[in-house]
N, C-alpha and C positions, 0 to 999 in steps of 0.2 A: 361783932366782936373785934376789938382792935388791940394791937400790941404796940406800945411805944417804946423805942429804944432811945439812945442819946441822939442819933442823927437819922434814925430810920423810923418810919411809920408805915405799917403794913396793914391793910384791910384783909381780915381772914375770911370774910364772907365768900370770897371768890374761890377759896380752897376747900376741898372736902376731906383730903387726906391729912391727918395730923402729922405723919412722918414727913410729908412734903413740906408742911408748914415749918417743922423744926429745921429741916435742911435749908429751907429758904431763909429763915431768920438767922440761922447760924452763919450762912454764907454772907449775909448782909453785915454781920458783926465782925467779920475777919478784917483786920486793918493791916494793910501792907505798907511798909515804909517806902517813901518815894525813891530813895537811893538804891533800893533793891538789896540791901544787906541781908535782911531776913524778914520773915513775917511773924507777927505775933497774934495770938488769939486771946481774947479776953475770957479767961476761964470762968470768971464770975458771971458774965453775961451768958456764956454758953450753958452754964449750970442752971441759970434761971430759965433759959429757953427749954432745957431738957425737962425741968419740973413742969413748966407750962405745957409741953407736949404730952407728958405722961398724964397730966390731968385731963387733957383732951381725949386721949386714948381711953382712959377709964370711963369718962363720961359717955363716950361713944359706945363702948362695950356694954355699959349699964343700960343705956337707952335701948339697944338691940335686945338685951335679955328681958327687959320689962315689956317690950313690944311682943316678944314671943310668949311670955307668960299671959299677957292680956288676950292673945288670940287663942290660948288654950292648946297650943300646938305641942307636939312631941318632938319636932325637929325645927331648926331655924332655917332661914333662907339660904345659908351657906351649905347645909347638909342635904336639903331636899332634892337637888338635882343629882347628887351623887348616889342616892338610893334607887334611882329609877332603873338602872341596869340590873340591879339585884332583884327588884320587884318583877322585871320582865323575865328573868331567867328562873325565878322560883316556881314551884308547883302550887297550883291553886290560886286563891285570891289574896292579894296583899293590899293593905290600906295603911296610909299615913295621914295624920292630921297636921296641917301646917298653916302658916300665915298666908300672906299674898303669894301667888304663883309668880316666880321670877322668869325672865326671858331664858335663862339657862335651863330652867326646869322644862319650859315649853319645848326648847330645842332638844333636850335629852329625851323627852317623851316622843317627839316626832322621829328622832333617829332610832330609838329602841323599837318603836312600832314598825318602822320600815325594815329593820334588820331581822327581827325575830318574830314578827306577827303577833306580838303581845297586844292585848286590848286594854286601853286606858280610859278612865272616866274621871273627870274632875267635877266635884259637886261643892256647892256652898254650904258651910256649916257654921252658922252664927257669923262671927267676924272673920273666921278663917276658912280654909278649904280642906277637903278630903280628897286625896289622890288614891284612886282604886285601880288595881291592875289584875287582869286575869293572865297569869304567867304561863310560859310554855312548858315548864317542868323539865328543863334541861338537866341532865346528869353528866358528870364528868366520867368518861369511860375508863379512865385510869385509876379510879378509886373503887 
């Protein structure tokens, strides 16, 4: 994917983050006068870049949502690692169905099992995975 401006041509394949792309392209389109009196920003170009970036963000979010639906998961890759500590502290067996296991999730499982002796098991379920945990049943003594 390429974006061509008046004097700038940027290959976007090297960038993954749409916000970084917007900031990079906006920075490239700021024109500073040589005499240093003041700088001017082309609002039309910046608005076009903003719309371009919003389209990238929506496309990225839609692709992630479609991927989660195709895996049949109940949580996406951004939530799965955050649920690990609650699964470890809960009483009984907890299960969540998710897509591919991320490195954050693997790290959270390792840390939670080291800290509170919870037992985790990851199994393949079709295209996704099921994370199962035998929790420690911790209760807050103040409630």
